[in-house]
C-alpha positions in Angstrom: 75.6 93.7 147.5 76.2 93.3 143.8 79.8 93.1 142.6 80.2 95.6 139.7 83.3 93.7 138.6 81.6 90.3 138.2 80.2 89.4 134.8 79.4 85.8 135.3 78.0 84.8 131.9 79.7 84.5 128.6 79.6 87.3 126.0 80.1 86.4 122.4 81.6 89.1 120.1 80.9 88.0 116.5 82.0 89.3 113.1 84.6 91.6 111.5 88.2 92.1 112.4 90.7 94.4 110.7 94.3 95.3 111.1 94.9 99.0 110.4 98.4 99.0 109.0 99.1 102.6 108.2 100.4 105.6 110.2 100.8 105.9 114.0 97.3 104.3 114.6 98.5 100.9 113.4 96.6 98.2 115.2 93.4 96.1 115.5 90.0 97.4 114.5 86.5 96.1 114.3 83.5 96.3 116.6 83.8 92.7 118.0 87.5 93.2 118.6 87.0 96.5 120.4 84.1 95.1 122.5 86.0 92.0 123.4 89.1 93.9 124.5 87.3 96.3 126.8 84.9 93.8 128.3 88.0 91.7 129.0 89.7 94.7 130.7 86.4 95.1 132.7 86.3 91.6 134.1 84.3 89.6 131.6 85.4 86.5 129.7 84.3 87.4 126.1 84.5 84.9 123.3 85.8 86.5 120.1 84.3 84.8 117.0 86.1 86.2 113.9 88.5 85.1 111.1 91.9 86.4 110.0 94.1 85.5 107.1 97.4 83.7 107.4 99.4 86.8 106.6 101.4 89.3 108.6 98.4 91.3 109.7 96.6 88.1 110.8 99.7 87.1 112.8 99.7 90.5 114.5 96.0 90.0 115.4 96.7 86.6 116.8 99.5 88.0 118.9 97.2 90.8 120.1 94.5 88.5 121.3 96.9 86.1 122.9 98.7 89.0 124.8 95.4 90.0 126.5 94.4 86.3 127.0 91.1 86.5 125.1 89.2 83.2 124.6 90.2 82.0 121.2 88.1 78.8 121.0 86.2 80.3 118.0 89.1 82.4 116.5 89.4 81.2 112.9 92.2 81.2 110.3 91.5 81.6 106.6 94.2 80.1 104.3 92.8 81.6 101.1 91.8 85.2 101.9 93.7 88.1 103.6 93.0 89.7 107.0 90.5 92.6 106.7 91.5 96.1 106.0 89.3 98.9 107.3 87.6 101.4 105.1 84.1 101.6 103.5 83.2 100.9 100.7 86.1 98.5 100.7 84.4 96.3 103.2 82.2 94.4 100.8 84.1 94.7 97.5 87.2 92.7 98.1 87.0 89.2 99.6 88.5 89.1 103.1 88.9 86.5 105.8 86.1 87.8 108.1 83.5 87.5 105.3 83.5 83.8 105.8 83.4 83.6 109.6 81.4 80.6 110.7 79.8 79.2 113.8 80.1 75.6 115.0 79.2 73.5 118.1 82.0 75.2 120.1 80.5 78.6 119.5 76.9 77.5 120.0 77.2 75.2 123.0 75.8 75.9 126.5 73.1 78.4 125.5 72.3 79.2 129.1 75.9 80.2 129.7 75.7 83.1 127.1 74.6 86.4 128.4 74.6 88.4 125.1 75.8 88.1 121.5 77.4 91.3 120.2 77.6 92.0 116.5 77.5 94.8 114.0 75.6 95.1 110.7 78.8 94.5 108.6 78.5 90.6 108.6 75.3 91.1 106.6 77.5 92.1 103.6 78.5 88.5 102.7 76.5 85.4 102.4 78.6 83.2 104.7 79.0 85.6 107.6 75.4 86.6 107.2 74.2 83.0 107.5 76.5 82.4 110.4 75.1 85.5 112.2 71.5 84.3 111.8 72.4 80.8 113.1 74.0 82.4 116.2 71.0 84.7 116.6 68.7 81.6 116.7 71.0 79.8 119.1 71.3 82.8 121.4 68.4 85.2 120.9 69.6 87.8 123.4 71.8 90.0 121.2 73.1 93.5 120.8 73.5 95.0 117.3 75.7 97.9 116.3 74.5 99.7 113.2 77.7 100.5 111.3 78.1 103.5 109.0 76.5 103.4 105.6 73.7 101.0 106.7 71.5 101.9 103.8 74.1 100.3 101.4 73.0 97.0 102.9 70.0 95.0 102.2 67.0 96.5 104.0 65.5 93.0 104.5 68.7 91.7 106.1 69.0 94.7 108.4 65.4 94.3 109.5 65.9 90.6 110.2 69.0 91.4 112.3 67.2 94.1 114.2 64.1 92.0 115.0 64.0 91.2 118.7 67.4 92.7 119.6 67.9 93.3 123.3 70.0 96.4 122.7 70.7 98.6 119.7 73.8 100.9 119.4 74.2 103.4 116.6 75.3 106.9 115.8 72.7 109.6 115.4 73.6 109.8 111.7 72.7 106.1 111.2 69.5 106.6 113.3 68.4 109.3 110.9 69.5 107.4 107.8 67.9 104.1 108.8 64.6 105.5 110.1 64.3 107.3 106.8 63.7 103.9 105.2 60.3 103.7 106.9 58.8 107.2 107.4 59.7 110.9 107.7 60.4 111.9 111.3 60.8 115.3 112.7 61.8 114.5 116.3 64.8 112.6 117.5 62.8 110.7 120.2 60.2 109.7 117.7 62.9 107.9 115.7 64.0 105.9 118.7 60.5 105.1 119.8 59.7 103.9 116.3 62.6 101.4 116.2 61.9 100.2 119.7 58.2 99.4 118.8 58.8 98.1 115.3 61.6 95.7 116.3 60.8 95.1 120.0 64.1 96.5 121.2 64.0 97.5 124.9 67.4 99.4 125.0 68.7 101.9 122.5 72.0 103.7 122.9 72.6 106.6 120.5 76.0 108.2 120.1 75.6 112.0 119.6 77.5 114.4 117.5 79.2 116.1 120.5 80.6 112.8 121.8 77.8 112.2 124.3 75.1 109.5 124.4 71.4 109.2 124.8 70.2 105.9 126.3 66.6 104.9 126.1 66.0 102.2 128.6 62.6 100.7 128.2 61.0 104.1 127.5 63.1 106.1 130.1 65.7 108.4 128.6 69.1 109.2 130.0 71.3 111.7 128.2 75.0 112.4 128.7 76.2 115.4 126.8 79.8 115.5 125.5 82.0 118.4 124.7 84.0 117.2 121.8 82.3 117.3 118.3 85.5 115.8 116.8 85.4 112.8 119.2 86.9 109.6 117.8 84.0 107.2 117.0 86.1 104.4 118.5 86.3 106.4 121.8 82.6 106.9 121.7 82.1 103.2 121.2 84.0 102.5 124.4 81.1 104.1 126.3 79.1 101.1 125.2 81.6 98.7 126.6 81.6 100.4 130.0 77.8 100.6 130.0 77.5 96.9 129.1 80.0 95.8 131.8 77.9 97.4 134.5 74.5 96.5 133.0 75.5 92.8 132.7 76.7 92.9 136.3 73.3 93.9 137.5 74.0 97.6 138.1 71.2 100.2 137.6 71.0 102.2 134.4 72.2 105.3 136.2 75.2 103.5 137.6 76.0 102.0 134.2 75.8 105.4 132.5 78.1 107.0 135.2 80.7 104.3 134.9 80.6 104.4 131.1 81.1 108.1 131.0 84.2 107.8 133.3 85.6 105.0 131.1 85.1 107.1 127.9 86.8 110.1 129.5 89.6 107.9 130.8 90.3 106.4 127.4 90.1 109.9 125.8 92.7 111.2 128.2 95.0 108.3 127.5 94.7 108.8 123.7 94.9 105.0 123.0 91.7 102.9 122.6 93.7 99.8 123.5 95.4 101.1 126.6 95.4 98.5 129.4 93.5 99.2 132.6 91.0 97.5 135.1 87.7 98.5 136.6 89.3 99.9 139.8 91.2 102.5 137.8 88.0 103.6 136.2 86.1 103.7 139.5 88.9 106.0 140.9 89.2 108.2 137.8 88.0 111.8 138.4 85.8 112.6 135.4 85.6 116.0 133.8 82.8 118.4 135.0 
């Protein structure tokens, strides 16, 4: 029997990291940070590849990753530029530490030990992080890409290159509509997904819906989970992906992965803190909403 809590291979989480310093929501942000945290909670040993400044926000980020015992072999310090601050269009206009995140032999070794590379489209904004991402993509071709908001503000060519051959694509329905508009007019939601799958050879597409639910197209078979919260926090919706991945990488069926991910998303939503500590057993025992 497969162990749903055993993710044997390494997952690399590459790219941006921010420290949100204002209001009650002060804390870490960034797709790689979010995924690394929740995969760690769910039994994986993710490798976080990012860069922070040698400032107070950077020190807080370092304390955060140390507290949860994340692998920091490729966690980098920039002595010239500050830790990232969230907020588009700020991402690409002011030089920040994560813009120059790099890869080296430590990050690229043991190709067979890496199950998946996770990254968003944000590293495409700057030359250094973009080049590093493509090196990592060549070293470890099996990757998941998150299409971040405002994707059409990026280079179309760079986005296309990052999508090519992706194993899994995660994006909000707004980005699905925006990005497919680059190529052709589409009337149907499913046609947009099918187009991306065929054009870029992507077997798995996960779309976050406006109501907080998700649609998963797994090699042509669609699984839809409807939500009941149109004002759902995008970060909470993103946690669905972490739950889905934890089960998928453990060898569970798509149906099992979707069920577990739904329970995780609801658990975090009830807690009201995207960085609440937990383990897989707590999610398994959690009674989801009906």
